[in-house]
The first five atom37 places (N, CA, C, CB, O) and aatype in JSON, in Angstrom:
{
  "aatype": [12, 1, 1, 0, 7, 10, 7, 6, 7, 19, 14, 14, 7, 2, 18, 7, 2, 18, 7, 18, 0, 2, 15, 7, 18, 15, 0, 4, 6, 6, 6, 2, 6, 1, 10, 16, 6, 15, 10, 1, 15, 11, 19, 16, 0, 9, 11, 15, 10, 15, 9, 6, 9, 7, 8, 6, 19, 11, 9, 11, 11, 10, 10, 0, 6, 12, 3, 15, 5, 13, 3, 15, 16, 16, 7, 13, 10, 7, 10, 18, 15, 9],
  "atom_mask": [
    [1, 1, 1, 1, 1],
    [1, 1, 1, 1, 1],
    [1, 1, 1, 1, 1],
    [1, 1, 1, 1, 1],
    [1, 1, 1, 0, 1],
    [1, 1, 1, 1, 1],
    [1, 1, 1, 0, 1],
    [1, 1, 1, 1, 1],
    [1, 1, 1, 0, 1],
    [1, 1, 1, 1, 1],
    [1, 1, 1, 1, 1],
    [1, 1, 1, 1, 1],
    [1, 1, 1, 0, 1],
    [1, 1, 1, 1, 1],
    [1, 1, 1, 1, 1],
    [1, 1, 1, 0, 1],
    [1, 1, 1, 1, 1],
    [1, 1, 1, 1, 1],
    [1, 1, 1, 0, 1],
    [1, 1, 1, 1, 1],
    [1, 1, 1, 1, 1],
    [1, 1, 1, 1, 1],
    [1, 1, 1, 1, 1],
    [1, 1, 1, 0, 1],
    [1, 1, 1, 1, 1],
    [1, 1, 1, 1, 1],
    [1, 1, 1, 1, 1],
    [1, 1, 1, 1, 1],
    [1, 1, 1, 1, 1],
    [1, 1, 1, 1, 1],
    [1, 1, 1, 1, 1],
    [1, 1, 1, 1, 1],
    [1, 1, 1, 1, 1],
    [1, 1, 1, 1, 1],
    [1, 1, 1, 1, 1],
    [1, 1, 1, 1, 1],
    [1, 1, 1, 1, 1],
    [1, 1, 1, 1, 1],
    [1, 1, 1, 1, 1],
    [1, 1, 1, 1, 1],
    [1, 1, 1, 1, 1],
    [1, 1, 1, 1, 1],
    [1, 1, 1, 1, 1],
    [1, 1, 1, 1, 1],
    [1, 1, 1, 1, 1],
    [1, 1, 1, 1, 1],
    [1, 1, 1, 1, 1],
    [1, 1, 1, 1, 1],
    [1, 1, 1, 1, 1],
    [1, 1, 1, 1, 1],
    [1, 1, 1, 1, 1],
    [1, 1, 1, 1, 1],
    [1, 1, 1, 1, 1],
    [1, 1, 1, 0, 1],
    [1, 1, 1, 1, 1],
    [1, 1, 1, 1, 1],
    [1, 1, 1, 1, 1],
    [1, 1, 1, 1, 1],
    [1, 1, 1, 1, 1],
    [1, 1, 1, 1, 1],
    [1, 1, 1, 1, 1],
    [1, 1, 1, 1, 1],
    [1, 1, 1, 1, 1],
    [1, 1, 1, 1, 1],
    [1, 1, 1, 1, 1],
    [1, 1, 1, 1, 1],
    [1, 1, 1, 1, 1],
    [1, 1, 1, 1, 1],
    [1, 1, 1, 1, 1],
    [1, 1, 1, 1, 1],
    [1, 1, 1, 1, 1],
    [1, 1, 1, 1, 1],
    [1, 1, 1, 1, 1],
    [1, 1, 1, 1, 1],
    [1, 1, 1, 0, 1],
    [1, 1, 1, 1, 1],
    [1, 1, 1, 1, 1],
    [1, 1, 1, 0, 1],
    [1, 1, 1, 1, 1],
    [1, 1, 1, 1, 1],
    [1, 1, 1, 1, 1],
    [1, 1, 1, 1, 1]
  ],
  "atom_positions": [
    [[24.93, -20.81, 32.12], [25.85, -21.37, 32.51], [26.53, -22.31, 31.34], [25.42, -21.96, 33.65], [25.97, -23.19, 30.68]],
    [[27.94, -21.85, 31.27], [29.08, -23.08, 30.74], [29.23, -24.62, 31.03], [30.33, -22.7, 31.2], [29.66, -25.04, 32.1]],
    [[28.9, -25.32, 30.13], [29.03, -26.71, 30.33], [30.09, -27.24, 29.75], [28.01, -27.39, 29.94], [30.29, -27.51, 28.57]],
    [[30.84, -27.38, 30.83], [32.57, -28.3, 30.66], [32.22, -29.37, 29.38], [33.14, -29.57, 32.52], [31.25, -30.09, 29.61]],
    [[32.74, -29.54, 28.33], [32.83, -30.32, 27.63], [32.49, -30.56, 26.67], [0.0, 0.0, 0.0], [33.08, -31.25, 25.83]],
    [[31.48, -30.08, 26.58], [30.59, -29.96, 25.23], [30.89, -29.29, 23.98], [29.47, -29.37, 25.51], [30.28, -28.29, 23.6]],
    [[31.85, -29.84, 23.33], [32.48, -29.36, 22.06], [33.56, -28.93, 22.26], [0.0, 0.0, 0.0], [34.01, -28.22, 21.37]],
    [[34.28, -29.14, 23.29], [35.86, -28.76, 23.38], [36.82, -29.67, 22.74], [36.33, -28.69, 24.83], [37.05, -30.76, 23.26]],
    [[37.54, -29.23, 21.41], [38.62, -29.97, 20.73], [38.1, -30.67, 20.09], [0.0, 0.0, 0.0], [38.79, -31.56, 19.61]],
    [[36.37, -30.64, 19.67], [36.08, -31.53, 18.5], [35.47, -30.83, 17.4], [35.21, -32.64, 18.86], [34.6, -29.99, 17.61]],
    [[35.81, -31.1, 16.36], [35.35, -29.99, 15.24], [34.12, -29.86, 14.84], [35.94, -30.12, 14.06], [33.81, -30.89, 14.24]],
    [[32.87, -28.75, 14.88], [32.03, -28.85, 14.88], [31.05, -29.74, 14.2], [32.05, -28.09, 14.88], [31.16, -30.33, 13.12]],
    [[30.2, -29.72, 14.95], [29.32, -30.46, 13.93], [29.52, -32.33, 14.59], [0.0, 0.0, 0.0], [28.5, -32.94, 14.28]],
    [[30.09, -32.85, 15.02], [30.76, -33.77, 15.11], [31.05, -33.73, 17.33], [32.18, -33.47, 13.77], [32.03, -33.4, 18.0]],
    [[29.74, -34.19, 17.72], [29.88, -33.74, 19.55], [30.21, -35.58, 19.71], [27.77, -32.82, 20.74], [29.21, -36.12, 20.2]],
    [[30.76, -36.09, 19.56], [30.77, -37.6, 20.36], [29.96, -37.91, 20.8], [0.0, 0.0, 0.0], [28.99, -37.66, 20.09]],
    [[29.55, -38.67, 22.2], [28.87, -38.62, 22.74], [28.06, -38.18, 23.73], [29.02, -38.96, 22.67], [27.21, -38.85, 24.31]],
    [[28.36, -36.93, 23.94], [27.58, -36.04, 24.58], [26.15, -36.02, 23.59], [28.44, -34.56, 24.75], [25.57, -35.0, 23.95]],
    [[25.53, -36.52, 22.79], [24.33, -36.14, 22.37], [23.58, -34.91, 21.86], [0.0, 0.0, 0.0], [22.44, -34.91, 21.4]],
    [[24.54, -33.69, 22.03], [23.93, -32.61, 21.82], [24.02, -32.37, 20.37], [24.41, -31.6, 22.64], [25.17, -32.25, 19.93]],
    [[22.77, -32.23, 19.3], [23.15, -31.63, 18.39], [23.12, -30.2, 18.29], [22.65, -32.11, 17.59], [22.74, -29.41, 19.16]],
    [[23.67, -29.89, 16.84], [24.4, -28.23, 16.96], [23.06, -27.11, 16.85], [25.73, -27.85, 15.32], [23.11, -25.9, 17.11]],
    [[22.39, -27.57, 16.59], [21.06, -26.53, 17.06], [21.04, -26.01, 18.77], [19.43, -27.55, 16.8], [21.25, -24.91, 19.28]],
    [[20.65, -27.55, 19.42], [21.02, -27.32, 20.44], [22.21, -26.75, 21.52], [0.0, 0.0, 0.0], [22.08, -25.81, 22.3]],
    [[23.11, -27.39, 21.36], [24.25, -26.61, 21.66], [24.24, -24.97, 21.72], [25.17, -27.03, 20.71], [24.32, -24.29, 22.74]],
    [[24.08, -24.34, 19.98], [24.28, -23.29, 19.75], [23.31, -22.43, 20.66], [24.24, -23.18, 18.44], [23.62, -21.4, 21.25]],
    [[22.11, -23.03, 20.66], [21.08, -22.28, 21.4], [21.22, -21.49, 23.24], [19.96, -23.45, 21.37], [21.1, -20.44, 23.88]],
    [[21.63, -23.22, 23.35], [21.98, -22.93, 24.94], [23.28, -22.11, 24.99], [22.22, -24.4, 25.87], [23.43, -21.7, 26.14]],
    [[24.53, -21.61, 23.96], [25.45, -21.28, 24.15], [24.94, -19.63, 23.88], [26.49, -22.06, 23.41], [25.51, -18.75, 24.53]],
    [[23.78, -19.24, 22.87], [22.9, -17.96, 22.25], [22.2, -17.8, 24.36], [21.16, -18.66, 20.32], [22.42, -16.89, 25.16]],
    [[21.72, -18.57, 24.48], [20.78, -18.29, 26.12], [21.93, -17.47, 27.21], [20.23, -20.28, 27.11], [21.72, -16.38, 27.74]],
    [[23.37, -18.44, 27.39], [24.58, -17.94, 28.41], [24.56, -16.49, 27.51], [26.4, -19.07, 28.46], [24.24, -15.44, 28.06]],
    [[24.82, -16.52, 26.5], [25.28, -15.02, 26.18], [24.78, -13.97, 26.15], [25.64, -14.85, 25.3], [25.33, -12.87, 26.07]],
    [[22.92, -14.42, 26.24], [22.35, -13.0, 26.38], [22.24, -13.17, 27.63], [21.05, -12.5, 25.62], [22.36, -12.1, 28.23]],
    [[21.94, -14.58, 28.7], [22.25, -13.94, 30.02], [23.1, -12.82, 30.58], [22.61, -14.73, 30.59], [23.03, -11.7, 31.08]],
    [[24.04, -13.86, 30.2], [25.81, -12.67, 30.19], [25.75, -11.71, 30.48], [26.64, -12.2, 28.98], [26.23, -11.18, 31.49]],
    [[24.87, -11.06, 29.29], [25.41, -9.75, 29.04], [23.97, -9.1, 30.08], [25.61, -9.24, 27.02], [23.93, -8.13, 30.84]],
    [[23.27, -9.77, 29.84], [22.24, -8.82, 31.5], [22.71, -8.43, 32.42], [21.27, -9.5, 32.44], [22.73, -7.43, 33.13]],
    [[23.28, -9.74, 32.31], [23.51, -9.23, 33.84], [25.22, -8.64, 34.3], [23.11, -10.72, 34.89], [25.5, -8.58, 35.5]],
    [[25.91, -8.38, 33.58], [27.17, -7.16, 32.71], [26.39, -6.24, 32.78], [27.8, -7.32, 30.96], [27.0, -5.61, 33.64]],
    [[25.47, -5.61, 32.56], [24.54, -4.47, 32.25], [24.07, -4.06, 33.66], [23.25, -4.89, 31.22], [24.3, -2.96, 34.15]],
    [[23.25, -5.27, 34.39], [22.45, -5.13, 36.17], [23.69, -4.51, 36.71], [21.92, -6.92, 37.27], [23.68, -3.4, 37.23]],
    [[25.0, -5.4, 36.56], [26.1, -5.33, 37.48], [27.22, -3.47, 37.29], [27.12, -7.0, 36.97], [28.1, -2.9, 37.93]],
    [[26.52, -3.26, 36.22], [27.19, -1.66, 35.43], [26.36, -0.87, 35.68], [27.43, -1.46, 33.77], [26.81, 0.26, 35.88]],
    [[24.94, -1.0, 35.78], [23.9, -0.31, 36.61], [24.38, 0.34, 38.41], [22.63, -1.6, 36.69], [24.5, 1.43, 38.96]],
    [[24.54, -1.28, 38.83], [24.38, -1.06, 40.11], [26.07, -0.45, 40.79], [23.74, -2.59, 40.75], [26.27, 0.25, 41.78]],
    [[27.01, -1.0, 39.86], [28.5, 0.24, 40.29], [28.07, 1.41, 40.29], [29.87, 0.43, 39.2], [28.32, 2.17, 41.23]],
    [[27.35, 1.78, 39.25], [27.14, 3.2, 38.72], [26.3, 3.9, 40.34], [25.93, 3.16, 36.93], [26.41, 4.91, 41.04]],
    [[25.47, 2.64, 40.31], [24.51, 3.85, 41.94], [25.64, 3.74, 42.55], [22.81, 3.19, 43.28], [26.45, 4.64, 42.32]],
    [[25.97, 2.84, 43.33], [26.97, 2.48, 44.45], [28.08, 3.59, 44.36], [27.63, 0.9, 44.26], [28.37, 3.96, 45.49]],
    [[28.57, 4.03, 43.69], [28.99, 5.13, 43.62], [28.46, 6.58, 43.56], [29.5, 4.94, 42.9], [29.01, 7.41, 44.29]],
    [[27.56, 6.93, 42.85], [26.33, 7.7, 43.0], [26.06, 8.26, 44.64], [25.09, 6.69, 42.48], [26.29, 9.38, 45.12]],
    [[25.64, 7.34, 45.11], [25.36, 7.39, 46.76], [26.94, 7.46, 47.72], [24.39, 5.7, 47.22], [27.07, 8.06, 48.79]],
    [[27.96, 6.72, 47.02], [29.11, 7.44, 47.89], [29.5, 8.51, 47.79], [0.0, 0.0, 0.0], [30.1, 8.97, 48.77]],
    [[29.32, 9.42, 46.49], [29.05, 10.65, 46.02], [28.57, 11.89, 47.06], [28.07, 10.37, 45.05], [29.12, 12.9, 47.51]],
    [[27.13, 11.2, 47.19], [25.54, 11.89, 47.85], [25.97, 11.45, 49.32], [23.63, 11.0, 47.19], [25.99, 12.42, 50.07]],
    [[26.3, 10.37, 49.87], [27.21, 10.82, 51.4], [28.37, 11.72, 51.78], [27.8, 9.77, 51.88], [28.66, 12.41, 52.75]],
    [[28.94, 11.4, 50.57], [30.04, 12.91, 51.69], [29.7, 14.15, 51.02], [32.25, 12.89, 51.6], [30.41, 15.15, 51.13]],
    [[28.81, 14.11, 50.43], [28.33, 15.79, 50.35], [27.43, 16.01, 51.55], [27.37, 16.25, 48.84], [27.35, 17.13, 52.05]],
    [[26.63, 14.8, 52.11], [26.27, 14.97, 53.13], [26.4, 15.35, 54.57], [26.08, 14.48, 53.01], [25.75, 15.95, 55.42]],
    [[27.94, 14.5, 54.4], [29.06, 14.85, 55.81], [29.5, 15.86, 55.46], [30.36, 13.9, 56.23], [29.72, 16.24, 56.61]],
    [[29.97, 17.0, 54.64], [29.88, 18.3, 54.3], [29.15, 19.19, 54.84], [29.64, 18.38, 53.32], [29.5, 20.08, 55.62]],
    [[28.12, 18.97, 54.43], [26.97, 20.07, 54.73], [26.58, 19.86, 56.3], [25.48, 19.83, 53.66], [26.38, 20.69, 57.18]],
    [[26.56, 18.23, 56.32], [26.79, 18.63, 57.89], [27.42, 18.85, 59.0], [26.52, 18.32, 58.3], [26.94, 18.95, 60.13]],
    [[28.81, 18.95, 58.58], [29.82, 19.33, 59.44], [29.59, 20.85, 59.21], [31.34, 18.7, 59.1], [29.4, 21.52, 60.22]],
    [[29.58, 21.55, 57.84], [29.43, 22.82, 57.83], [27.88, 23.34, 58.84], [29.43, 23.17, 56.18], [27.96, 24.48, 59.28]],
    [[26.97, 22.8, 59.07], [25.78, 23.36, 59.66], [26.1, 23.07, 61.41], [24.26, 22.52, 58.95], [25.44, 23.46, 62.38]],
    [[27.39, 22.23, 61.36], [27.85, 21.87, 62.77], [28.15, 23.42, 63.25], [29.33, 20.71, 62.84], [27.58, 24.11, 64.1]],
    [[29.43, 23.75, 62.23], [30.44, 24.82, 61.95], [29.64, 26.38, 62.4], [30.91, 24.72, 60.15], [29.97, 27.21, 63.24]],
    [[28.69, 26.36, 61.64], [27.85, 27.14, 61.65], [26.73, 27.4, 62.59], [27.56, 26.99, 60.77], [26.23, 28.53, 62.59]],
    [[26.33, 26.57, 63.31], [26.23, 26.69, 64.73], [26.94, 26.82, 65.41], [25.86, 26.07, 65.23], [26.27, 27.4, 66.27]],
    [[28.42, 26.7, 66.02], [29.06, 26.77, 66.67], [29.49, 28.48, 66.51], [29.84, 25.66, 66.51], [29.65, 29.29, 67.43]],
    [[29.57, 28.62, 65.53], [30.27, 30.22, 65.03], [29.14, 31.27, 65.57], [30.48, 30.45, 62.98], [29.36, 32.16, 66.39]],
    [[27.89, 31.0, 64.94], [26.48, 31.43, 65.41], [26.48, 32.26, 67.16], [25.45, 29.78, 65.41], [26.21, 33.37, 67.62]],
    [[27.16, 30.46, 67.85], [27.06, 30.98, 69.34], [27.99, 31.53, 69.77], [0.0, 0.0, 0.0], [27.72, 32.06, 70.85]],
    [[29.67, 31.78, 69.23], [30.61, 32.42, 69.23], [30.73, 33.7, 69.27], [31.05, 32.11, 68.54], [31.42, 34.45, 69.96]],
    [[29.9, 33.87, 68.38], [29.52, 35.55, 67.5], [28.72, 35.71, 68.61], [28.58, 35.76, 65.65], [29.47, 36.37, 69.32]],
    [[27.58, 35.53, 69.32], [26.17, 35.64, 70.75], [27.17, 35.82, 71.22], [0.0, 0.0, 0.0], [27.36, 37.0, 70.94]],
    [[28.26, 35.4, 71.93], [28.69, 36.03, 73.42], [29.06, 37.29, 73.34], [29.86, 35.36, 74.14], [28.81, 38.09, 74.24]],
    [[29.81, 37.69, 72.06], [30.63, 38.68, 71.61], [29.55, 39.77, 71.47], [31.49, 38.31, 70.28], [29.99, 40.85, 71.85]],
    [[28.09, 39.83, 70.98], [27.37, 40.91, 71.15], [26.61, 41.62, 72.02], [26.9, 40.86, 70.6], [25.79, 42.45, 71.65]],
    [[26.83, 41.35, 73.08], [26.25, 41.6, 74.35], [26.53, 42.51, 74.88], [26.37, 40.85, 75.13], [26.05, 42.75, 75.99]]
  ]
}
C-alpha cells in the first residue's frame, strides 16, 4: 500500500518531517511492488481460469442440447419402425 505524501515533491534523501529513512521507505516500496506483482499474477490466473470455466460451461450446454436432440430423434424414429 502506498502512503500518500512520503517523498512526493521532496528531493531524494530528504524526507522532511516524515521521519522515514531512505532504507525504510525503499524497503516499504519494494514490499509494495512485490505484493502488487503477486496480486497481479493471482488475478491473471483467476481470469484465465474463469475463461476456461466459461468455455467448459458452453461445451457442456451444447452436449446436453445434443443429447436431448438425439433422444428426441431416437423417439421419433422409434415411432416409424413399428
